[in-house]
N, C-alpha and C positions, 0 to 999 in steps of 0.2 A: 659484751659483755647478753650470755641470750640460757635461759630454762626449760624443761626438754621433756615431758613427766616422762620415765620409760619404761615398761610390760613386761614379766618376761614369765611365757607362764610353762614350766617346769614338770611334761607328763611320769605321771609313775609317780610321784612324788606327795608328800597328803598337803599340800595342797592346791595343788591340780584338784581331789578329792573331793574335797569343801567345797566347790565352785558347782558341788548336784547340791548343799541343802544353802545357797543363798546365806552367808558367812562376809563378812568387811572381819581386818581390823589390821590391824597393828603394833612392829614391830618397832614399842615403849625402847624400853635398851638389853645389852646384850656386849660379849666382852667372850674374848676366844680364848687359850691360854693352855700349848699342852694338847692342841688334839682334845679340848678338852671346848665343852658348847656351855652357856648360860643364859636365859633371856625370860626376857617381858614383854609380855604379848595381849592386847586387849583385843579380842575377841564377843561380834555382836552373831547372835544369832537369830535361827524363829525353838520358843524357847524348850519346843518337846524335841529340842534333836542337841539340843545341850550333850545328850551322854557318845553322840553316835561322832558331834565334831570331837574328845575327849578320846574315844575312842582309837577316831584317825590320825590326830596325831602323836596319842600316848605309843600307838601299833609304831612306827614310821623309826625301819633299820636303824635311821640315828638317835635314834630319842630316848633315851632313855626313868626319863622320871616325868612327870606334866600334873604338876599344883593347881586347886584354884585357889588363888588367894584369896577372889572374893566373886558377888556373883547381886547381878541384878537383876528388874525390872527396868526394858530403857526406852521403852515404849508403852503407846496403847495394839501396837499390834499384832499381841502375843510374841514381842522380839526381846533377850533374854542379853546378856550384854556379861562377860567376866574376864578377868585379874589373870592368867596363864605367870604363874611360873614354868621353863621347859628343859631341862637339865639333856646335854647331849656328847654327843662322841661324833665327832666328824671321822670320817676318812679321807674326805680329796676339802676343798681349796671353798670358799661358798664364791658365791655371784660376792655381794656387801664386799668378802677381802678380800676380793684381786676386783673390784673400782674403785679400793683403798689403796692396795699396793702398787695398783696403776695410773696411781694419783688426783680420779677423779672423786665431785664431791658432791655427793648427797647431801641434801639439803631436809632437815624432819626425817622425820620416823620415817622406817619403810612400811607399806601397803598391802592388805592383802587386797581383792579385788579380783569377781569372780572368779574364782582358781590360777590368779597373780603371783606373781611377785609385781612392784609397782616403786619403781628407785624417780628422782627427781634431782632432776643434777642443773649443775653451775656451771654450763663450758662458753668457755670462747667463742667460737663457729661451729659452726656448721661441721668445716672434717670435723675433730674435734669428737660434734654426738657422733657422727658413721663411727669411729672409734669404736666409741661405748658399743655398738651398738655392736659393731664387728665382734670386739667381749664378751659382748649382754647372750650370743648365739651360737656359745662352746656348752650355753646348761640347758634353753632351751627354745624357741620359738618366741622371733622376740617385734615390738608392737609398737611407735611408740601414739600417742595417744591425745599428747598439747608441746609447742613448739612456743616460746613466747623469744623473743626478741630484746625483748629489754626486763633486765632484771628486776622488779619491787618489791623490797620483804613484805610479807604479808604484817596489814598488821591486830592481830586476834588475839585476845585474853591467853593468859599462860590455862591449863584446867587446871593448879591453882588454883585461878579465879576466878576459872564455873563453877570451882568444885565449891568454895566457898556463901557463890550464888547462891546452889541451886541447891545447899545444907544450911540458909536461911528461912527458905518460903514454911514456918508455919501448918501441921497439918492441914490447918480444916482454912489456912488463906489460897494455902494453893485446891478443894476444892473447889473452894468461888471460883475461884479463875478455869479451872475443869469447865464443871456447867456453864461459865459467864460463857467460853470460849464455842464450847457441845451446846448451846442455846443459840449462839447467835448477839451476842450482846457486843461484841465487838460491829457487829457487822456496817455499812453504811443502803443503805437506817435500816433500823437496828431492830430485831429478830425477837426476842423479851424486855420489859424492863427492873431496872433494876428492884420495885418490888415481889414483881416474882420471881429472883432470884433473891431477897428475903426470904418468901414461901419456904421456898423449896429445900433453902440449906435451915429452918425454920429460926432464922432470929431477925431485927428487930434490920430496915433499914436504912437505920444513922448505921448502923457493928455493919454490914455487905461494902457503903460506902467507904467506912473505914479501910473495909479491905481489898479495894480497890485503892485508890486509891494509894494507900504504902506500897503495893505490890508495881505498879505501877513507880510508883519513885525509883527502888529498890534500879528496872528496868534500868527505867532512864542516869539512876545515878553509874551504874555500870557501865551501859553498854555507850552512850554518849561520847566518853574520852576517847574511845576508841573508832569512834563514828566521825568523830572533828580531824582525828590522824590522819586514819584517812582518805578524807577530803583534800589533806591540807598536803600527802605522800603524792596526790592523783591529779594535783593541782596546777 
């Protein structure tokens, strides 16, 4: 068995148009019935481009409605993350439908990267990979970004697990972690001291130390089991 990441660019499609706006997306869930499409998509883009991205998706001929379910700041680089509920009318089979109908097995969510829709496929051999490429070439230009000769299940936390961890950090603890990282507290050698962090935050050195130790414990307790599993699987 092998796995391959196969990406398709659909010229003139809204997915290709989003390449100009540095959009990354994941098709989290979708269903098809009586030529109707309903899907949930996670999108990350520049915060200044959110309205444009929504217009590009919503204006496509096969999209009837786009609803923003949630939106939040993705990171410190002025990036925004949105969860979209999309409804549409299909006039032809989609690449995903075609892959499933022909017996191919996509693994995990379909991703949108650099204006291309990318599928991780589990395949028996390179001949089956060639068949998948030939099938997808009916829809657009195809590229193979990665081939792994050995299938290995990824050991990663679930979305729910990540969400629970991220929501567990109190605002002041998160603020202190950001300050510590930016000031170089975790560098070797350290570029700032615990006393300086505490003074900047307006708290005592003991309180700052407690916040950092609790944050480290939260992260280690969450990540260490997955690190151990990944090491066991790779042994």
